[in-house]
Structure formats: C-alpha cells, structure tokens
MARTOR-928789 format. One record per residue (C-alpha): x, y, z. Coordinates in pm, whole numbers, plus 50000, padded with zeros to 5 digits. Example, Ala and Ser with C-alpha at 12.3 -4.5 7.8 and 13.67 -1.06 7.14 Angstrom:
[[51230,49550,50780]]
[[51367,49894,50714]]
***
This chain:
[[48680,49273,54476]]
[[48466,49191,54154]]
[[48652,49322,53838]]
[[48384,49444,53597]]
[[48433,49538,53225]]
[[48206,49816,53111]]
[[48128,49874,52756]]
[[47878,50148,52708]]
[[47680,50185,52394]]
[[47521,50426,52212]]
[[47202,50334,51996]]
[[47334,49973,51982]]
[[47691,50108,51875]]
[[48010,49967,52073]]
[[48167,50283,52196]]
[[48515,50088,52290]]
[[48554,50034,52657]]
[[48472,50374,52828]]
[[48432,50318,53179]]
[[48171,50581,53286]]
[[47817,50539,53456]]
[[47552,50565,53188]]
[[47392,50869,53294]]
[[47727,51073,53172]]
[[47629,50974,52837]]
[[47250,51056,52833]]
[[47173,51245,52521]]
[[47032,51589,52566]]
[[46808,51758,52294]]
[[46989,51689,51985]]
[[46974,52008,51724]]
[[46926,51755,51402]]
[[47050,52019,51149]]
[[47393,52044,50985]]
[[47612,52340,50974]]
[[47580,52410,50583]]
[[47750,52735,50544]]
[[48084,52603,50569]]
[[48329,52547,50267]]
[[48373,52193,50385]]
[[47997,52098,50411]]
[[47847,52146,50111]]
[[47604,51868,49959]]
[[47800,51914,49622]]
[[48109,51728,49764]]
[[47873,51444,49867]]
[[47657,51369,49592]]
[[47937,51137,49417]]
[[48003,50932,49744]]
[[47896,50586,49697]]
[[47862,50402,50036]]
[[47832,50042,50017]]
[[47886,49737,50307]]
[[48232,49578,50316]]
[[48057,49264,50345]]
[[48365,49050,50266]]
[[48490,49144,50622]]
[[48193,49189,50851]]
[[48023,48960,51056]]
[[47722,48914,51291]]
[[47966,49011,51553]]
[[48120,49367,51627]]
[[48374,49515,51315]]
[[48479,49807,51385]]
[[48792,50091,51326]]
[[49007,49989,51056]]
[[49343,50132,50994]]
[[49566,50120,50697]]
[[49864,49888,50730]]
[[50075,49764,50431]]
[[49867,49695,50107]]
[[49565,49636,50335]]
[[49353,49721,50675]]
[[49347,49614,51059]]
[[49068,49618,51213]]
[[48847,49564,51536]]
[[48641,49259,51573]]
[[48457,49032,51813]]
[[48392,48731,51594]]
[[48616,48481,51770]]
[[48407,48166,51835]]
[[48635,48076,52121]]
[[48772,48207,52432]]
[[48682,48443,52718]]
[[48334,48602,52710]]
[[48314,48983,52788]]
[[47954,48925,52992]]
[[47886,49307,52977]]
[[47832,49259,52596]]
[[47807,48896,52574]]
[[48117,48872,52335]]
[[48438,48732,52300]]
[[48693,48981,52370]]
[[48813,49203,52060]]
[[49107,49076,51875]]
[[49254,49250,51574]]
[[49226,49149,51175]]
[[49404,49200,50896]]
[[49212,49216,50562]]
[[49432,49273,50190]]
[[49283,49530,49949]]
[[49250,49365,49629]]
[[49337,49601,49278]]
[[49037,49761,49303]]
[[49099,49867,49668]]
[[48791,49620,49828]]
[[48870,49428,50129]]
[[48932,49081,50106]]
[[48862,48755,50343]]
[[49038,48881,50657]]
[[49287,48663,50872]]
[[49419,48691,51243]]
[[49649,49034,51264]]
[[49914,48888,51504]]
[[49937,48632,51806]]
[[50162,48851,52021]]
[[49928,49174,51984]]
[[49606,48954,52049]]
[[49540,48839,52369]]
[[49263,48716,52619]]
[[49247,49065,52716]]
[[49050,49309,52460]]
[[49241,49502,52204]]
[[49128,49803,51987]]
[[49184,50083,51750]]
[[49554,50074,51623]]
[[49754,50321,51394]]
[[50111,50223,51246]]
[[50397,50450,51107]]
[[50523,50518,50767]]
[[50723,50203,50742]]
[[50462,49997,50915]]
[[50716,49873,51152]]
[[50573,50049,51466]]
[[50219,50025,51611]]
[[50037,50162,51868]]
[[49670,50016,51994]]
[[49471,49995,52269]]
[[49439,49724,52496]]
[[49282,49693,52851]]
[[49502,49762,53152]]
[[49748,49540,53280]]
[[50051,49466,53466]]
[[50295,49164,53451]]
[[49968,48981,53261]]
[[49739,49072,53547]]
[[49430,49263,53468]]
[[49502,49587,53669]]
[[49211,49831,53810]]
[[49122,50155,53940]]
[[49007,50279,54264]]
[[48625,50136,54218]]
[[48745,49814,54071]]
[[48687,49910,53659]]
[[48970,49786,53420]]
[[49025,50081,53205]]
[[49257,50109,52887]]
[[49561,50219,52821]]
[[49804,50252,52465]]
[[50056,50044,52384]]
[[50351,50083,52143]]
[[50531,49746,51952]]
[[50778,49709,51717]]
[[50766,49463,51400]]
[[51007,49167,51445]]
[[51152,48889,51251]]
[[50828,48640,51312]]
[[50554,48897,51511]]
[[50526,49199,51667]]
[[50740,49245,51995]]
[[50858,49483,52234]]
[[50519,49568,52354]]
[[50549,49851,52599]]
[[50262,50132,52768]]
[[50310,50487,52648]]
[[50403,50715,52956]]
[[50104,50896,53000]]
[[49844,50634,53061]]
[[49750,50565,53459]]
[[49560,50314,53645]]
[[49290,50574,53722]]
[[49144,50655,53376]]
[[49134,50558,53001]]
[[49355,50622,52670]]
[[49265,50475,52381]]
[[49211,50494,52011]]
[[49591,50619,51907]]
[[49602,50773,51547]]
[[49975,50849,51443]]
[[50017,51152,51225]]
[[50243,51083,50887]]
[[50551,51230,51035]]
[[50541,51012,51338]]
[[50616,51327,51566]]
[[50251,51364,51695]]
[[50006,51110,51875]]
[[49634,51180,51898]]
[[49398,50963,52158]]
[[49081,50988,52354]]
[[49111,51007,52727]]
[[48881,51082,53043]]
[[49181,51187,53217]]
[[49102,51488,53447]]
[[49076,51810,53375]]
[[48881,51751,53058]]
[[48577,51922,52891]]
[[48357,51622,52959]]
[[48371,51287,52904]]
[[48596,51150,52690]]
[[48825,51446,52488]]
[[49105,51424,52245]]
[[49415,51482,52340]]
[[49748,51469,52131]]
[[50146,51402,52263]]
[[50461,51520,52057]]
[[50785,51310,52049]]
[[51079,51485,52159]]
[[51449,51448,52233]]
[[51283,51387,52595]]
[[51031,51123,52460]]
[[50668,51179,52460]]
[[50537,51546,52582]]
[[50262,51568,52855]]
[[49902,51535,52694]]
[[49773,51839,52528]]
[[49406,51896,52498]]
[[49269,51995,52170]]
[[49042,52252,52313]]
[[48665,52379,52355]]
[[48631,52379,51944]]
[[48705,52009,51947]]
[[48612,51893,52276]]
[[48282,51900,52427]]
[[48107,51801,52764]]
[[47991,51501,52556]]
[[48247,51241,52415]]
[[48481,51290,52147]]
[[48684,50950,52030]]
[[48795,50751,51714]]
[[49058,51031,51602]]
[[49229,50972,51235]]
[[49490,51205,51145]]
[[49505,51236,50774]]
[[49819,51307,50576]]
[[49631,51652,50462]]
[[49613,51770,50783]]
[[49290,51723,50881]]
[[49184,51549,51165]]
[[48846,51323,51143]]
[[48674,51186,51506]]
[[48376,51097,51604]]
[[48164,51243,51896]]
[[47796,51261,52038]]
[[47772,51612,52098]]
[[47436,51827,52029]]
[[47532,51848,51639]]
[[47510,51499,51598]]
[[47234,51346,51452]]
[[47169,51074,51666]]
[[47451,50850,51847]]
[[47816,50904,51786]]
[[47877,51138,51440]]
[[48152,51206,51260]]
[[48334,51558,51229]]
[[48664,51706,51130]]
[[48889,52030,51195]]
[[49149,52119,50926]]
[[49467,52148,51167]]
[[49644,52344,50888]]
[[49435,52643,50978]]
[[49604,52904,51231]]
[[49465,53016,51531]]
[[49085,52914,51611]]
[[49007,52555,51476]]
[[48618,52514,51315]]
[[48441,52162,51382]]
[[48279,52054,51105]]
[[48003,51773,51077]]
[[48055,51558,50768]]
[[47698,51541,50738]]
[[47507,51284,50478]]
[[47571,51001,50373]]
[[47865,50945,50621]]
[[47652,51040,50941]]
[[47315,50894,51003]]
[[47057,50882,51295]]
[[47244,50556,51391]]
[[47598,50589,51506]]
[[47930,50669,51293]]
[[48227,50668,51419]]
[[48598,50542,51295]]
[[48657,50724,50948]]
[[48953,50617,50740]]
[[49030,50807,50444]]
[[49306,50731,50135]]
[[49563,50983,50062]]
[[49349,51192,49813]]
[[49004,51059,49929]]
[[48910,50881,49663]]
[[48805,50590,49888]]
[[48801,50490,50248]]
[[48618,50302,50539]]
[[48392,50415,50832]]
[[48184,50186,51129]]
[[47832,50220,51155]]
[[47520,50026,51334]]
[[47278,50162,51051]]
[[47010,49958,50916]]
[[47199,49831,50625]]
[[47478,49658,50881]]
[[47514,49288,50877]]
[[47597,49264,51222]]
[[47599,49509,51533]]
[[47844,49728,51419]]
[[47975,49685,51086]]
[[48241,49834,50833]]
[[48133,50047,50574]]
[[48319,50119,50234]]
[[48288,50493,50040]]
[[48424,50563,49717]]
[[48453,50898,49546]]
[[48589,50922,49225]]
[[48870,51140,49143]]
[[48902,51269,49550]]
[[48732,51436,49772]]
[[48831,51786,49635]]
[[48946,51948,49980]]
[[49162,51643,50084]]
[[49309,51660,49734]]
[[49406,51993,49759]]
[[49632,51954,50103]]
[[49726,51632,50037]]
[[49967,51726,49782]]
[[50309,51936,49815]]
[[50379,52233,49578]]
[[50738,52081,49463]]
[[50936,52280,49234]]
[[51184,52114,48977]]
[[51493,52309,48861]]
[[51693,52136,48579]]
[[51993,52287,48449]]
[[52330,52202,48261]]
[[52577,52108,48576]]
[[52872,52217,48360]]
[[52784,52582,48212]]
[[52478,52623,48514]]
[[52229,52714,48205]]
[[51838,52626,48218]]
[[51718,52319,48031]]
[[51360,52328,47857]]
[[51193,52069,47773]]
[[51309,51809,48002]]
[[51119,51559,48045]]
[[50996,51491,48427]]
[[50810,51177,48573]]
[[50769,51098,48963]]
[[50723,50731,49066]]
[[50607,50634,49433]]
[[50785,50410,49621]]
[[50618,50153,49832]]
[[50722,50089,50200]]
[[50957,49846,50117]]
[[51119,50005,49822]]
[[50947,49872,49528]]
[[50745,50044,49319]]
[[50359,50106,49330]]
[[50351,50120,48923]]
[[50391,49748,48836]]
[[50451,49931,48454]]
[[50822,49987,48615]]
[[50881,49600,48569]]
[[50902,49383,48283]]
[[50880,49012,48387]]
[[51087,48792,48177]]
[[51183,48376,48223]]
[[51555,48282,48261]]
[[51687,47964,48177]]
[[52009,48031,48261]]
[[52038,47840,48553]]
[[51965,47531,48457]]
[[51692,47280,48523]]
[[51459,47505,48632]]
[[51306,47840,48518]]
[[51300,48175,48694]]
[[51051,48466,48675]]
[[51284,48776,48594]]
[[51185,49119,48727]]
[[51389,49363,48516]]
[[51332,49731,48610]]
[[51273,49951,48292]]
[[51442,50271,48220]]
[[51200,50510,48388]]
[[51204,50787,48152]]
[[51058,50518,47872]]
[[50776,50473,48069]]
[[50437,50612,47983]]
[[50400,51007,47915]]
[[50603,51282,48119]]
[[50416,51398,48441]]
[[50535,51757,48333]]
[[50781,51922,48098]]
[[51041,52206,48207]]
[[50951,52548,48131]]
[[51182,52798,47975]]
[[51340,52863,48298]]
[[51411,52498,48382]]
[[51060,52465,48591]]
[[50869,52226,48668]]
[[50550,52182,48943]]
[[50513,51875,49053]]
[[50179,51802,49310]]
[[50368,51514,49520]]
[[50152,51356,49776]]
[[50264,51409,50133]]
[[50442,51128,50327]]
[[50521,50969,50015]]
[[50899,50835,49862]]
[[50959,50909,49539]]
[[51225,50856,49261]]
[[51214,51126,49013]]
[[51325,51068,48658]]
[[51425,51367,48446]]
[[51547,51294,48078]]
[[51636,51597,47819]]
[[51767,51550,47455]]
[[52181,51575,47465]]
[[52178,51443,47827]]
[[52236,51139,48026]]
[[51880,51107,48214]]
[[51863,51156,48605]]
[[51716,50961,48877]]
[[51650,51137,49212]]
[[51520,50973,49534]]
[[51258,51187,49717]]
[[51215,51072,50075]]
[[50934,51140,50321]]
[[50766,51435,50141]]
[[50632,51645,50454]]
[[50604,51952,50325]]
[[50313,52204,50439]]
[[50045,52258,50169]]
[[50159,52627,50166]]
[[50517,52600,50155]]
[[50681,52506,49839]]
[[50937,52258,49769]]
[[51240,52287,49546]]
[[51399,51997,49408]]
[[51745,52107,49212]]
[[51831,51818,48930]]
[[52167,51889,48732]]
[[52222,51739,48456]]
[[52542,51587,48219]]
[[52542,51614,47895]]
[[52562,51289,47726]]
[[52845,51116,47563]]
[[52657,50943,47348]]
[[52483,51030,47024]]
[[52100,51058,47026]]
[[51937,50860,46745]]
[[51555,50781,46650]]
[[51427,50468,46513]]
[[51071,50428,46383]]
[[50904,50115,46426]]
[[50633,50020,46143]]
[[50345,49745,46068]]
[[50542,49564,45783]]
[[50232,49511,45579]]
[[50024,49859,45648]]
[[50326,50074,45678]]
[[50114,50201,45995]]
[[50372,50319,46284]]
[[50342,50102,46588]]
[[50261,50248,46934]]
[[50437,50066,47247]]
[[50634,49845,47105]]
[[50888,49684,47380]]
[[51266,49723,47240]]
[[51549,49556,47419]]
[[51870,49690,47384]]
[[52206,49532,47479]]
[[52513,49763,47504]]
[[52750,49475,47427]]
[[53076,49631,47545]]
[[52949,49696,47866]]
[[52735,49442,47868]]
[[52420,49581,47982]]
[[52078,49646,47872]]
[[51768,49844,47916]]
[[51402,49850,47778]]
[[51278,50133,47567]]
[[50907,50162,47406]]
[[50773,50343,47072]]
[[50594,50631,47127]]
[[50239,50757,46903]]
[[50455,50854,46655]]
[[50647,50480,46632]]
[[50930,50662,46763]]
[[51178,50517,46986]]
[[51473,50747,47119]]
[[51796,50544,47136]]
[[52139,50680,47269]]
[[52478,50520,47101]]
[[52849,50588,47208]]
[[53133,50572,46944]]
[[53355,50281,46938]]
[[53042,50067,47123]]
[[52852,49754,46961]]
[[52486,49752,47017]]
[[52207,49480,46945]]
[[51832,49539,46945]]
[[51564,49298,46984]]
[[51209,49358,46943]]
[[50983,49139,47262]]
[[50667,48961,47231]]
[[50353,49182,47090]]
[[50128,49160,46840]]
[[50426,49116,46619]]
[[50673,48913,46559]]
[[50995,48949,46708]]
[[51299,49099,46542]]
[[51650,49126,46605]]
[[51924,49349,46474]]
[[52294,49356,46514]]
[[52443,49654,46440]]
[[52771,49705,46336]]
[[53085,49832,46589]]
[[53092,50190,46560]]
[[53410,50348,46540]]
[[53525,50694,46645]]
[[53361,50888,46367]]
[[53043,51038,46517]]
[[52846,51087,46178]]
[[52864,50656,46147]]
[[52628,50702,46420]]
[[52449,51040,46311]]
[[52338,50903,45986]]
[[52191,50566,46117]]
[[51836,50513,45932]]
[[51676,50298,46176]]
[[51369,50164,46043]]
[[51200,49881,46233]]
[[50923,49704,46049]]
[[50753,49375,46212]]
[[50549,49120,46096]]
[[50190,49057,46229]]
[[50241,48774,46507]]
[[49988,48486,46610]]
[[49942,48648,46897]]
[[50189,48332,47065]]
[[50319,48457,47453]]
[[50584,48240,47426]]
[[50853,48141,47179]]
[[51025,47780,47288]]
[[50854,47434,47373]]
[[50725,47388,47668]]
[[50680,47060,47848]]
[[50516,46867,48125]]
[[50721,46841,48433]]
[[50873,47195,48333]]
[[50938,47376,48696]]
[[50906,47731,48683]]
[[51032,47933,49026]]
[[50835,48205,49137]]
[[51082,48417,49375]]
[[50911,48706,49416]]
[[50569,48702,49574]]
[[50608,48881,49870]]
[[50446,48784,50204]]
[[50440,48992,50543]]
[[50592,48800,50783]]
[[50388,48495,50952]]
[[50120,48584,50688]]
[[49944,48417,50335]]
[[49776,48709,50200]]
[[49966,48818,49897]]
[[50050,49187,49919]]
[[49854,49406,49668]]
[[50082,49462,49411]]
[[50392,49221,49480]]
[[50244,48973,49272]]
[[50415,49073,48898]]
[[50504,48702,48849]]
[[50165,48605,48904]]
[[50056,48784,48648]]
[[50267,48672,48411]]
[[50209,48319,48491]]
[[49798,48408,48458]]
[[49878,48530,48122]]
[[50028,48189,48017]]
[[49786,47989,48115]]
[[49496,48237,48013]]
[[49699,48158,47666]]
[[49721,47811,47684]]
[[49415,47645,47855]]
[[49499,47285,47844]]
[[49801,47372,48085]]
[[49737,47196,48422]]
[[50005,47324,48724]]
[[50082,47210,49058]]
[[50160,47549,49272]]
[[50412,47418,49542]]
[[50505,47695,49816]]
[[50770,47707,50041]]
[[50913,47856,50337]]
[[51246,47915,50516]]
[[51383,47692,50820]]
[[51248,47925,51059]]
[[50994,47893,51295]]
[[50848,47485,51390]]
[[50819,47280,51115]]
[[50461,47199,51134]]
[[50349,47590,51125]]
[[50607,47623,50819]]
[[50435,47352,50643]]
[[50112,47496,50718]]
[[50205,47822,50634]]
[[50360,47721,50292]]
[[49990,47586,50244]]
[[49797,47891,50320]]
[[50025,48066,50111]]
[[49983,47832,49790]]
[[49655,47844,49852]]
[[49632,48228,49833]]
[[49826,48224,49508]]
[[49595,48005,49362]]
[[49306,48243,49449]]
[[49473,48542,49299]]
[[49529,48310,48965]]
[[49174,48248,48984]]
[[49063,48584,48995]]
[[49292,48665,48710]]
[[49020,48441,48532]]
[[49226,48099,48557]]
[[48990,47783,48610]]
[[49062,47658,48959]]
[[49034,47284,48868]]
[[49353,47333,48632]]
[[49568,47461,48965]]
[[49623,47197,49243]]
[[49824,47374,49580]]
[[50055,47221,49779]]
[[50241,47328,50101]]
[[50608,47185,50116]]
[[50727,47392,50428]]
[[51087,47351,50476]]
[[51103,47009,50344]]
[[51329,47117,50040]]
[[51573,47430,50092]]
[[51790,47565,49847]]
[[52088,47623,50080]]
[[52219,47498,50423]]
[[52009,47711,50602]]
[[51848,47464,50791]]
[[51747,47470,51168]]
[[52021,47629,51419]]
[[52226,47763,51136]]
[[52312,48122,51154]]
[[52215,48265,50826]]
[[52156,48604,50687]]
[[51802,48733,50586]]
[[51908,48739,50232]]
[[52025,48360,50248]]
[[51648,48250,50446]]
[[51479,48485,50156]]
[[51637,48247,49872]]
[[51460,47961,50040]]
[[51116,48125,50025]]
[[50979,48089,49676]]
[[50676,47948,49496]]
[[50744,47680,49228]]
[[50472,47615,48926]]
[[50522,47250,48801]]
[[50351,47185,48464]]
[[50173,46878,48542]]
[[49991,46832,48174]]
[[49989,47036,47843]]
[[49819,46903,47535]]
[[49880,47174,47273]]
[[50177,47323,47140]]
[[50281,47574,47412]]
[[50620,47777,47417]]
[[50813,47980,47631]]
[[50975,48306,47572]]
[[51332,48329,47726]]
[[51484,48679,47834]]
[[51824,48594,47952]]
[[52016,48893,48124]]
[[52391,48917,47996]]
[[52564,48946,48367]]
***
C-alpha cells in the first residue's frame, strides 16, 4: 500500500498536515465583515499596532507557528536543505528551530532546536510548561520508528510529550487520546499545566477540524472535550494558543473569515456561553493568518501569514503594541493585596515600601538592576567577575506604599514567580517568595507580611558634590559590617539621602563605588553600647568629580578574566537573554578603553564527545563575540576561540561521577587581554567571606 502525506493549503498557506479531501475545505461564500460591536473588536484597540516581517528568522520556505520557550521562540520550518522531501508540498519535512529574543524582543539568528525531537518525519507546533522542562509537540504518527497509517493508508498526526534531559529532550511518548484513525495536532498548554488545548478531526466534531481540551487529573489526562458550537464550526478550527490572561486565540476558515484562515479569540474567564470574536485587521487579511503568540501583557507577539509582504511561502510576523493590549493587560494580572503588620503587637504598618521582582525559570531575577557586577582578584592569577545581589529594598522606587490599614495592592502577572521586598523604618527588611501566581482576575490574593522591629538604629547619610554642594542621586555605597563580615550595597535617592542601619557594639566601613565621582572610603569607629553614639552621627559624604575611569588598578597584557555566569541552554550556543551581565560589564570596559584587544575563549565540561564539545565551545565563543559587537565593540578587537573540554579546572573528565555543580565549574568563558596600549585600570571589589 502506498503511503501518502496530504498537506492541504488555503490560498497558499500551509494548514499543517490535514488529512481530508480537498472538497471538505471548499470555501463557501464568505461574509467579509467583522463583528464591530464587541468590546474586544474596536478599531481603537488596533490603531497602535505595528506589524513587521520577522525577517531574521524567515526563509523562502515555510516558517510558522512560534511558541515561547525560555528567552526566545521555537517555530516550525521546512528550511532544511537536506533530507527526505515531502512530495505533496515539494519541501523537506518540517523541523523545529529556536531563536533567542534580544533586548528589544526581536528574534535573532535561529538554530536547530533539538536533535532528538527533530526527525525524518514532520514535527509541528509545540508548547512548553512554565518551567520549560516539559514540551508537547505535533509529529507524524509512527510506531516503533515505523510510520503508521489509518484505514485509508494515510499517515496522520499525533501529539507527543517529552521531558528535558541533561543533554537533550528525552522520554518521548504519545498522549493517550491519540488514535491511528484520526489526527491530533497543535497542542497549547495552559500556564498552570492543567489543561491542554489541541485541534483534531476525531469523530463527533462539528465539522472538519475542531478545538478540544483535555485536563490533567490524578488519573492522568481526561477524555477530550469539544469546545462547542461557539468556537467550532463545520469548517476548520486549529492553531490554539492559551494565554495567561484566560483568552484562547485560534485560527478558523469559517464564514466570518476575510479569506482563508483568520484569527479569532474567546474569553475563557467568562461563565456561560463563550463569544467568538474575530481579531480584525491588521492581524487578519484576505490571505491566511494563523498561529498567534502573545506576550504576557500583549505588548508584543508573533503570528504566521502568507500575505503579500511574505519572504517565503509562510512567514512569521512580529507585532508591537506600546503599553500592551488593554483587555489583555486587564486580565493578565492578579489583584494581590499585601497586608503588613508588626509581628509582636500586631499593629498595622503604614508607609511601608513594597517592591516586587519577577523571577526567571532558573531562579534568577528578570531585572538586571538587581545585580552589581564587580571584579574579584582574590583567587590568584586569574580575575573573576562577581555577580553581587543588591539589597532589594534599595533598588528603584517602591511599586507601592502601604496605606493607613497596612495594605498595598499589587498587579502581579499570572503564572509568574516573584520575590516581594518590604521595608519600613524601624523594621528589618523582609523578602518573601511568591510562587506560581495562578489567580483569577476577579479573585483577590492576600499576602501577609509580618515584620520584626529592627535591632539596628537608622541613620541617614547624605551624598553631595564637593565642589558645588549639589546632592547626588544614584551613588552606590558599599556598607561593610566588619563584625559579622557581611556586605550590602545601597543607593542615594533623589535627595542624596542614603538610609543606613547600624547596630550597637558593631564596627562598619563605607565605600562609594566607581561612578562619575572618585571613590571614597570611610571607616567608622566601633560603636559601643550607648545608642546616642549612633543617633548623633552626622554623615555627609562629599565626592570629587572623577575622570570617568571605570577601572582603578593597572591592567596589563596577558591578564585573564573568567566569566562564569554566562548562561546557555543545554547543547546550545545562544546566550539566554538577560543572562549576560558579565558580558555587559566587559563591553563597558572595552568601550571605555578602545586600545584593548582580547581573546574570547569558551570552555565546556567533559560530558559528550570531545569533537562535539570543541565545536560547541567555538559556537559559544562566537555568540559571546556577537553579543559584544552588538554592544558597540569593534569586532576586529575580538578573537573567538573554542577550547572544548581541553582545559578542565577539576577532575571531572570523561567517566568520572561528578555533580552538576562540578561540571558547571568547567563551563566558563575566559577573556585574555591580548593587547593594550593605554593606561587602563581595573576596579576590584573583593567580597569578605
């Protein structure tokens, strides 16, 4: 029996692997008008939308259906120039590709997503859980590596699940509601991981392909549930995307379509009957428009289309909406109330400063201002960049301040992890983790914050320009507790004021960090048991303007600086967005001293084959070079070198049983000062341990 792969098209658009006869999709007379009286479908919502071709990731082939993953997107493409060809579309089989998003959320040069997921079959749209360690994806139906067909000899599609392993994706298994007799495809997982939406032509539907969902229970996945006649039609519904806010976006070629596939949405927060709303122009066009992906607040996103401006057969487009789509922003946030009180007498604390900081999937902070980057020369010949976490209550202005009832209201985004920082005069600052905010927009979350009266005595210091007497804002001051050997960094506010807190019978020293002013060190006398000794302190720090040098000790040829905190996904060379603070610091040094030329040397751990690790390290060094060039450094000043596993720093060679931490120690990028012809200096900040 001859197996056939039938890929149907609407006006030139690839409708991923639908296996029905063409006459099912014959378009009836379309009503080329959109619903205009719905609150979500007013032109005023879209007049600020800018749509551009995401040319950095598009090819002359099919490129479509992006999904968010880590700090980038994973999309489907037939750009592969080698391998088997699907004769029904005269293209190589679809694979998944990854593109990191840069600081402006623009896609960068794509790379192959996975060796284990991409195969000789079609891999299609995918979806990931919140932590990025579980994925669901579409693939041709196969059993034990052999393509399986239905009763008519056609190869359908199924939805598969995979988990992230040490090197690549593994434990690939199909979901239980799949069948050899119909297709399931286009999975989209809700952010809480409890519901999976997909498209299928299983028996009992409303028409061609319908949208369904299954729910995760203690007994596994439930039976599929059809979304009903408000969503599904006798035509085709596909490419669902479940947004954090509760909106479900999808594509359909129903009678409301302008032509081919158009994009629609429903509000899953609404009780009772859902109302399907067409997105209208500029998202929809007379061509095929599908595969919408929307950021948390709707300030940007992507979709697929074969409209006239496409570079290839289907292209990915990026949209931007300054400030975010209003109805998305409204429901993407959970109304959380912070309640702050004294843990001893239960009294309410008014005027407490409340800040919240979103966390990334790896536990780091999304806001790079949380970290201070310094150089550490305590380890010997080589220098290390040190990432120092600042005191959260000193960073920026507070998001909210508690009222007379000790309350503050915070708009936390659904599905996010946060660290909540609360500071109040006379109390020790508090940091509280808030995990997985999955709260309905109409249900208020209460966060109780008890605070303990501080044993230290508050002191205000003022920072001024020594020449003009003007107050200085944003000056960083390192406060060293010489008694307990701890350190923190604080900032002067708009009035030049710095809030300090000293304990009796402790000794402290202060040091201003490099800025537009010379650094200054102040050693305070050891405090005794007399509280007035602290209260009567008059601290005014007067600073001399500096020569704007970033560094403060001689920098010589041959010096090596080790960058240990540049993060890559496993088996990848793309630097994760927001995880390159050390490279940012290096770019500052290189831009301040244009005569410096460097070798940028990347090292891997020993896991994997030596030849592969060498190649991976070369790609990582090249990625770091590209990053620095994007920061304004002339590429001729940088030589990118990969050393693979040649220079391990510990005994974790092949065959040794080592922990992930031990292997991590070998993964680093080293900067060797190859040439320098000017007086340049380094600033050292050595943490007391």
